A tleap script that builds the chain and sets N, CA, C and O, in Angstrom:
source leaprc.protein.ff14SB
mol = sequence {
  NMET GLY ASP PRO LYS ARG PRO ARG LYS LYS
  TYR GLU THR PRO LYS GLN PRO TRP ARG THR
  GLU ARG LEU LEU GLU GLU LEU LYS ILE VAL
  GLY GLU TYR GLY LEU ARG ASN LYS ARG GLU
  LEU TRP ARG ALA ALA SER ILE LEU ARG LYS
  TYR ARG LYS ILE ALA ARG SER LEU PHE VAL
  LEU THR CGLU
}
set mol.1.N position { 118.795 182.817 100.789 }
set mol.1.CA position { 119.431 181.907 101.702 }
set mol.1.C position { 118.986 182.187 103.118 }
set mol.1.O position { 118.366 181.312 103.723 }
set mol.2.N position { 119.242 183.274 103.654 }
set mol.2.CA position { 118.895 183.548 105.042 }
set mol.2.C position { 120.051 184.216 105.746 }
set mol.2.O position { 121.208 184.105 105.340 }
set mol.3.N position { 119.717 184.892 106.779 }
set mol.3.CA position { 120.752 185.606 107.514 }
set mol.3.C position { 121.518 184.644 108.416 }
set mol.3.O position { 120.926 183.736 108.999 }
set mol.4.N position { 122.817 184.837 108.531 }
set mol.4.CA position { 123.574 184.001 109.465 }
set mol.4.C position { 123.187 184.342 110.905 }
set mol.4.O position { 122.931 185.498 111.243 }
set mol.5.N position { 123.152 183.318 111.730 }
set mol.5.CA position { 122.783 183.543 113.129 }
set mol.5.C position { 123.972 184.065 113.912 }
set mol.5.O position { 125.126 183.769 113.603 }
set mol.6.N position { 123.667 184.836 114.915 }
set mol.6.CA position { 124.705 185.391 115.774 }
set mol.6.C position { 125.116 184.335 116.791 }
set mol.6.O position { 124.263 183.818 117.513 }
set mol.7.N position { 126.396 184.003 116.866 }
set mol.7.CA position { 126.816 183.019 117.872 }
set mol.7.C position { 126.656 183.591 119.286 }
set mol.7.O position { 127.074 184.716 119.561 }
set mol.8.N position { 126.056 182.816 120.159 }
set mol.8.CA position { 125.807 183.280 121.527 }
set mol.8.C position { 126.840 182.707 122.482 }
set mol.8.O position { 127.351 181.604 122.287 }
set mol.9.N position { 127.134 183.478 123.515 }
set mol.9.CA position { 128.060 182.994 124.535 }
set mol.9.C position { 127.416 181.840 125.286 }
set mol.9.O position { 126.214 181.855 125.550 }
set mol.10.N position { 128.207 180.859 125.624 }
set mol.10.CA position { 127.700 179.702 126.348 }
set mol.10.C position { 128.142 179.738 127.808 }
set mol.10.O position { 128.089 178.723 128.503 }
set mol.11.N position { 128.572 180.892 128.263 }
set mol.11.CA position { 129.029 181.016 129.640 }
set mol.11.C position { 128.746 182.426 130.126 }
set mol.11.O position { 128.507 183.339 129.335 }
set mol.12.N position { 128.777 182.586 131.450 }
set mol.12.CA position { 128.650 183.905 132.073 }
set mol.12.C position { 129.934 184.210 132.815 }
set mol.12.O position { 130.460 183.360 133.534 }
set mol.13.N position { 130.431 185.403 132.646 }
set mol.13.CA position { 131.629 185.805 133.371 }
set mol.13.C position { 131.232 186.222 134.788 }
set mol.13.O position { 130.075 186.569 135.022 }
set mol.14.N position { 132.159 186.195 135.724 }
set mol.14.CA position { 131.847 186.596 137.102 }
set mol.14.C position { 131.449 188.070 137.186 }
set mol.14.O position { 131.928 188.902 136.416 }
set mol.15.N position { 130.576 188.370 138.122 }
set mol.15.CA position { 130.127 189.756 138.290 }
set mol.15.C position { 131.231 190.643 138.861 }
set mol.15.O position { 131.294 191.832 138.550 }
set mol.16.N position { 132.093 190.074 139.687 }
set mol.16.CA position { 133.226 190.817 140.247 }
set mol.16.C position { 134.509 190.172 139.723 }
set mol.16.O position { 135.013 189.234 140.342 }
set mol.17.N position { 135.045 190.645 138.612 }
set mol.17.CA position { 136.139 189.933 137.944 }
set mol.17.C position { 137.465 189.919 138.685 }
set mol.17.O position { 138.286 189.042 138.418 }
set mol.18.N position { 137.714 190.841 139.598 }
set mol.18.CA position { 139.040 190.907 140.219 }
set mol.18.C position { 139.040 190.573 141.697 }
set mol.18.O position { 139.951 190.991 142.412 }
set mol.19.N position { 138.047 189.832 142.185 }
set mol.19.CA position { 138.018 189.437 143.590 }
set mol.19.C position { 139.080 188.365 143.830 }
set mol.19.O position { 139.068 187.320 143.180 }
set mol.20.N position { 139.982 188.619 144.745 }
set mol.20.CA position { 141.169 187.784 144.934 }
set mol.20.C position { 140.822 186.352 145.330 }
set mol.20.O position { 141.416 185.409 144.807 }
set mol.21.N position { 139.867 186.174 146.247 }
set mol.21.CA position { 139.529 184.824 146.699 }
set mol.21.C position { 139.019 183.980 145.540 }
set mol.21.O position { 139.404 182.819 145.395 }
set mol.22.N position { 138.152 184.563 144.714 }
set mol.22.CA position { 137.588 183.835 143.588 }
set mol.22.C position { 138.658 183.504 142.565 }
set mol.22.O position { 138.672 182.405 142.011 }
set mol.23.N position { 139.562 184.453 142.309 }
set mol.23.CA position { 140.640 184.212 141.346 }
set mol.23.C position { 141.523 183.048 141.784 }
set mol.23.O position { 141.873 182.193 140.970 }
set mol.24.N position { 141.880 183.013 143.055 }
set mol.24.CA position { 142.726 181.931 143.555 }
set mol.24.C position { 142.000 180.585 143.508 }
set mol.24.O position { 142.597 179.563 143.169 }
set mol.25.N position { 140.722 180.593 143.847 }
set mol.25.CA position { 139.943 179.354 143.807 }
set mol.25.C position { 139.825 178.835 142.375 }
set mol.25.O position { 139.967 177.636 142.135 }
set mol.26.N position { 139.563 179.735 141.424 }
set mol.26.CA position { 139.463 179.324 140.021 }
set mol.26.C position { 140.793 178.789 139.512 }
set mol.26.O position { 140.825 177.792 138.790 }
set mol.27.N position { 141.875 179.434 139.877 }
set mol.27.CA position { 143.196 178.985 139.435 }
set mol.27.C position { 143.489 177.579 139.955 }
set mol.27.O position { 144.055 176.751 139.242 }
set mol.28.N position { 143.102 177.317 141.202 }
set mol.28.CA position { 143.301 175.994 141.792 }
set mol.28.C position { 142.487 174.937 141.038 }
set mol.28.O position { 142.995 173.853 140.750 }
set mol.29.N position { 141.229 175.248 140.719 }
set mol.29.CA position { 140.363 174.300 140.011 }
set mol.29.C position { 140.871 174.055 138.596 }
set mol.29.O position { 140.878 172.916 138.130 }
set mol.30.N position { 141.297 175.115 137.907 }
set mol.30.CA position { 141.816 174.973 136.544 }
set mol.30.C position { 143.046 174.073 136.544 }
set mol.30.O position { 143.182 173.217 135.670 }
set mol.31.N position { 143.937 174.252 137.506 }
set mol.31.CA position { 145.130 173.417 137.587 }
set mol.31.C position { 144.812 171.975 137.957 }
set mol.31.O position { 145.435 171.044 137.446 }
set mol.32.N position { 143.845 171.796 138.843 }
set mol.32.CA position { 143.507 170.455 139.319 }
set mol.32.C position { 142.883 169.600 138.220 }
set mol.32.O position { 143.190 168.414 138.103 }
set mol.33.N position { 142.013 170.198 137.419 }
set mol.33.CA position { 141.293 169.431 136.403 }
set mol.33.C position { 141.886 169.583 135.003 }
set mol.33.O position { 141.350 169.015 134.051 }
set mol.34.N position { 142.960 170.321 134.859 }
set mol.34.CA position { 143.638 170.428 133.572 }
set mol.34.C position { 142.861 171.195 132.520 }
set mol.34.O position { 142.926 170.866 131.335 }
set mol.35.N position { 142.131 172.207 132.939 }
set mol.35.CA position { 141.407 173.024 131.966 }
set mol.35.C position { 142.381 173.976 131.281 }
set mol.35.O position { 143.397 174.363 131.858 }
set mol.36.N position { 142.058 174.346 130.045 }
set mol.36.CA position { 142.966 175.212 129.301 }
set mol.36.C position { 142.891 176.660 129.762 }
set mol.36.O position { 143.903 177.360 129.802 }
set mol.37.N position { 141.693 177.103 130.109 }
set mol.37.CA position { 141.530 178.488 130.539 }
set mol.37.C position { 140.298 178.591 131.437 }
set mol.37.O position { 139.575 177.613 131.631 }
set mol.38.N position { 140.075 179.764 131.973 }
set mol.38.CA position { 138.961 179.949 132.901 }
set mol.38.C position { 137.629 179.956 132.173 }
set mol.38.O position { 136.590 179.713 132.787 }
set mol.39.N position { 137.641 180.228 130.882 }
set mol.39.CA position { 136.404 180.199 130.110 }
set mol.39.C position { 135.789 178.792 130.144 }
set mol.39.O position { 134.569 178.647 130.211 }
set mol.40.N position { 136.636 177.765 130.097 }
set mol.40.CA position { 136.131 176.395 130.196 }
set mol.40.C position { 135.495 176.153 131.563 }
set mol.40.O position { 134.484 175.456 131.661 }
set mol.41.N position { 136.067 176.712 132.596 }
set mol.41.CA position { 135.511 176.587 133.942 }
set mol.41.C position { 134.153 177.280 134.021 }
set mol.41.O position { 133.201 176.725 134.570 }
set mol.42.N position { 134.066 178.485 133.477 }
set mol.42.CA position { 132.808 179.235 133.497 }
set mol.42.C position { 131.737 178.515 132.690 }
set mol.42.O position { 130.564 178.523 133.064 }
set mol.43.N position { 132.140 177.887 131.571 }
set mol.43.CA position { 131.176 177.168 130.739 }
set mol.43.C position { 130.629 175.957 131.490 }
set mol.43.O position { 129.425 175.703 131.470 }
set mol.44.N position { 131.510 175.214 132.148 }
set mol.44.CA position { 131.064 174.055 132.929 }
set mol.44.C position { 130.142 174.500 134.065 }
set mol.44.O position { 129.145 173.839 134.354 }
set mol.45.N position { 130.474 175.608 134.698 }
set mol.45.CA position { 129.629 176.121 135.785 }
set mol.45.C position { 128.254 176.518 135.255 }
set mol.45.O position { 127.248 176.303 135.931 }
set mol.46.N position { 128.199 177.093 134.054 }
set mol.46.CA position { 126.920 177.478 133.461 }
set mol.46.C position { 126.071 176.256 133.144 }
set mol.46.O position { 124.859 176.261 133.360 }
set mol.47.N position { 126.712 175.204 132.627 }
set mol.47.CA position { 125.981 173.975 132.313 }
set mol.47.C position { 125.422 173.357 133.593 }
set mol.47.O position { 124.263 172.943 133.633 }
set mol.48.N position { 126.249 173.296 134.641 }
set mol.48.CA position { 125.779 172.751 135.918 }
set mol.48.C position { 124.642 173.587 136.497 }
set mol.48.O position { 123.674 173.048 137.034 }
set mol.49.N position { 124.767 174.907 136.383 }
set mol.49.CA position { 123.727 175.801 136.885 }
set mol.49.C position { 122.408 175.532 136.168 }
set mol.49.O position { 121.348 175.527 136.793 }
set mol.50.N position { 122.475 175.307 134.847 }
set mol.50.CA position { 121.275 175.051 134.054 }
set mol.50.C position { 120.607 173.748 134.487 }
set mol.50.O position { 119.394 173.713 134.694 }
set mol.51.N position { 121.401 172.664 134.626 }
set mol.51.CA position { 120.828 171.380 135.010 }
set mol.51.C position { 120.304 171.399 136.442 }
set mol.51.O position { 119.303 170.748 136.741 }
set mol.52.N position { 120.965 172.134 137.326 }
set mol.52.CA position { 120.501 172.246 138.708 }
set mol.52.C position { 119.150 172.960 138.749 }
set mol.52.O position { 118.264 172.584 139.516 }
set mol.53.N position { 119.002 173.981 137.928 }
set mol.53.CA position { 117.742 174.723 137.861 }
set mol.53.C position { 116.615 173.832 137.335 }
set mol.53.O position { 115.496 173.873 137.847 }
set mol.54.N position { 116.917 173.022 136.308 }
set mol.54.CA position { 115.920 172.103 135.757 }
set mol.54.C position { 115.517 171.074 136.808 }
set mol.54.O position { 114.334 170.774 136.966 }
set mol.55.N position { 116.508 170.532 137.530 }
set mol.55.CA position { 116.219 169.528 138.559 }
set mol.55.C position { 115.346 170.114 139.661 }
set mol.55.O position { 114.424 169.453 140.139 }
set mol.56.N position { 115.625 171.334 140.062 }
set mol.56.CA position { 114.803 171.967 141.100 }
set mol.56.C position { 113.373 172.141 140.626 }
set mol.56.O position { 112.432 171.908 141.385 }
set mol.57.N position { 113.201 172.549 139.368 }
set mol.57.CA position { 111.847 172.752 138.858 }
set mol.57.C position { 111.101 171.422 138.769 }
set mol.57.O position { 109.898 171.379 139.030 }
set mol.58.N position { 111.787 170.332 138.405 }
set mol.58.CA position { 111.144 169.023 138.351 }
set mol.58.C position { 110.772 168.538 139.746 }
set mol.58.O position { 109.718 167.929 139.933 }
set mol.59.N position { 111.623 168.802 140.713 }
set mol.59.CA position { 111.350 168.381 142.083 }
set mol.59.C position { 110.117 169.086 142.634 }
set mol.59.O position { 109.314 168.478 143.342 }
set mol.60.N position { 109.967 170.344 142.318 }
set mol.60.CA position { 108.816 171.108 142.790 }
set mol.60.C position { 107.545 170.585 142.140 }
set mol.60.O position { 106.501 170.533 142.790 }
set mol.61.N position { 107.610 170.194 140.867 }
set mol.61.CA position { 106.425 169.712 140.173 }
set mol.61.C position { 105.941 168.365 140.715 }
set mol.61.O position { 104.742 168.089 140.689 }
set mol.62.N position { 106.857 167.524 141.207 }
set mol.62.CA position { 106.461 166.189 141.643 }
set mol.62.C position { 105.846 166.164 143.038 }
set mol.62.O position { 105.212 165.173 143.400 }
set mol.63.N position { 106.007 167.190 143.812 }
set mol.63.CA position { 105.450 167.170 145.175 }
set mol.63.C position { 103.960 167.364 145.187 }
set mol.63.O position { 103.347 167.371 146.255 }
savepdb mol mol.pdb
quit
């Protein structure tokens, strides 16, 4: 059959997990958009980061 694949994380956690300003900002965003937890926020941020990186690389190629 084959070996089962290891599920990979689809988000990155913050490098400084207990910084007060970041915690308050995340809490505000989670409440404003009705997210269930901060993991959903981190996942959305990772997706945006990926698309922003792709867009930058395409912009550089077209010049």
